[in-house]
N, C-alpha and C positions, 0 to 999 in steps of 0.2 A: 501496501499498500503503500511506502514511503516514497520507494522508485517514485510509483506511477504520480505521485505528486510533485518529487523535484523532476521529472520529464516534461510533465504539465508546466510547471513555473519556467522551464528550461524554454520550452517553445514559447511560451511570453513571453519573452525577454529578450528571445531573439525576436518574436513577430517586431516587436514595439525596437526594438534597434532599424528593424529594416524599414521599419518606416519609417524613421529620424530621416535614416542615411539616404532615402528617397527625395531626391528633389521636386519642392511641391511645384504643384501647374501655375504656371506665369499668367499674370496681367497680359490683356491687350486690347490696344488704344485703337481708333479708327476717328480716323478726321472729312470728315464732309460740309465740303464747302463751295467759295469762286477764289478766287486768284486770291485773293486777301491774303489767302489759306493754303493756295497751288505751292508746287514747286517749283521754280525759277521762278516767281514774282512773288511770296506769299511768305508767314514765319512757319507753315507746318514740319516741313527737310529741319530744317531749326529745332525744331520744338520736338522732333524725334528722336536726334542727338539728343537731344539730352536726354531720354530715356536710359535708361541701363542695360535692355536689351532692345537698340533699336528695331531690330527683324520682328518683333510685338509690336510694334507702331505704325500703323499701313498710313499712307496718305493717299485719300483715294478727292483730292479736292478739284475742284476740275474748274480755267478760267472759265467767265465770262456765263458761269450758270448761278440763278437762282432758285430759290425752294419750288420754285412746278418744274422749270426744264431740267433741274437735274436731276431729276423723276422721268421724266416725260423722255429722257433720251433713257431710257434704261441703269442708269447709271449705280440708283437706287438695288434694283434688282444686285448686282453685286454684292453691294453689302446686308441684304438680305442673307444672301446662300452661305457669307462668313459666321453669319452671326449662328441659321441652322450648322454647320462645322468646328464650336467651340466648344467639342467637347476638351480639346487638349491645353482649354485656357481657365484658370480660375473663375473670370469675370471676363466683360469684354468692354469698355468705354468705348463709348460712339458720341467724339462730341460735333456740332450740327453748325454751325454759323452764315447764314444767311441774310440779306437784308443789301446788299449792292448792287446786285441784279435786278434786284426783286422793282427798286423803285423806274416811276412811268417814264416812258418813251425808249423803251428798250422792245424793239418788236419781237413776239414769239419767246422775252423772257421775265420782263413785269410783271406783276402779281397786283392785287389790288391788296389795298392796306387793312382794311375794315373784314374783308373777306373772304379770299383767295390766302392769303400770305398769314391769317393764324391758324385757319384751316388746316394751310401746309403743313408748318411745324409742330401743330400735334398733332396731324398722323407721324409726323415721323416718331414724336416721344412715345404714340402708344406700340408703333411699329417694334420696335427695338425693344418696349418692355414686351412686348408677345413673346418673341422669340430669343428671350432671355438676355435678354442683351443692360447695359444697361443707359441711360439716354443724357448726353452730359445739356447741356442748349445755351450755346456764346452770344451774346450781342454783335453785330457786326463793328470792326477795328473801326478807327474812324480813317477822315480824309485829314486833310492835316494845310486845305487849308485858310488862313487870315484874311478876314478883311477889318481896316483900322484897328487891327492886334490883338482880336477878339478873333477867338478859331472858330469857324460852322463851322454846325455837325448837322447838318439836312438826314442824317440817316436815327438822330434822335425815335421817332414815333416806329421804327422799327424796331428799334432797342427796346423801347416803351412792350412793342408787341410780346416779346423772348421774353421780356421780365412777368408778362404776366403769363404768359404757357408754362414756362416752369413753373411760376408757380400755382396752377390748376393740374399741374398736373403731377405733384409733387418730387419733381429731377433739380437736378443738380443746375446753376446758375454759375456761370463765369461773364459776369460782365466786362467784358472786353470796352466795351463802345465809354463807359464810362472812364476806367481806367485809363483808355489810351490818350482818350478826349485830356486829362486832367494830364497829362506826364506828356502830352502835344505842348498846350497851354499854357507850359510852364516853362518849355523848349521857346519857343517865339520862333518866326518865320524862316528865320537864318540856320539854324539847329537843325529844324524840323524836317528840312533841306534835306539834310548828308543824309537823314533813313533812304532816301530813294535811289532806285535801280543802277540811275546814274547819275554825274552831277549835273546840279543846276545850268544851263544855259546863260551866259553874260548876260543877256539878255532878253533873259526869260522875262516876260509879264509886259515889258517893257511896250508904251504905246507907241506906234509905225509913225513914222514920219508922212504926214499926206501928200498922196499920190502915188506911196509906193506898193508896187503892182507883185501877190508874189507869181512864184517862178515854175511853172508848171514841173511835177516832178522831182523837187528840193527835198531832198528828207527833213524829217521829222525829228525835231529831238526822242529820243524816251523816257526825256525828263517827265513821269507826273507825281502825285501830289498823293498817291491810293496809294501807287502798290513799292513792294520793296525790295531793298537791295541785301548785302550781307549784316550791314551794320543793323540796320531797322528790323530784319528776322531773326540778326541775332535778343536785340532791344526787346522787341513784340514777344516771341520765345520764353524768353523768359519769365515776362509780365504774365502771362497760357498758363507758365508752369508756377509761378508764385501761385494764382489765381487757383489753379487746381486742387494746388495743395488744401491752402484754406476751407476748398468746396467740399474734401471729397477728402479727408484726411489720411485715406490707409492707402492713400496712391502716393502720399509722402517721401517713401522707400524707394517708391518703382522711379527714379531720379540719379542722374549721377553726382558727387558734390561736386560744390562750383567752382571748385581745382583743376576737375578733371571735367569740365563742359567745353 
């Protein structure tokens, strides 16, 4: 009898040791949104580079997409497919940021602020939850155009919708619009312009001399105050990382120490 008890205890200890040695399932992060999050023009890739296991962070954002066109093009189908194949992960968080291309004047992309946009954001959140994922709604990154020393924020109504949707759906919210607006306002126009994809041309925004005619085919500058270069991507990816740590404390350990980023 004593031998049986000893054998059972030994098996129990071995089982516990094996469980402790087995690596825990990783957390996965999926990024969904527009060009301010997409690779080459946004902060998404820089954000994924901050994750301990970069291969568990997938940037599926695409330039020019809105909350409507992202789904209409079938891109959301890929997200749902990934969520259905989540067995290898402890949890999958889907960060969703739209707003820029939902604004009026963009054929095939813009959505109605009072009807379509809130319905789209709510549907994304519900579908992620239905497939076992955790939606994280993100208000849109601010644009960086000042007028008389004050930063414009024409994305505020879209940010308000996302805040309300997150509250209604009881899901985490990253208020990137508020935080990025405050940070850029504090910088001022000149410093904010260093976050762009290319340096600001010397005559950018200057009034044109009377009678000047644009030359057909002349090269246009790639400079704008919406998209991000390396400096802007680093700055805002850190902001989103810190917001996520606050909103979802259990994710704090998923990121590299500051001196390794």
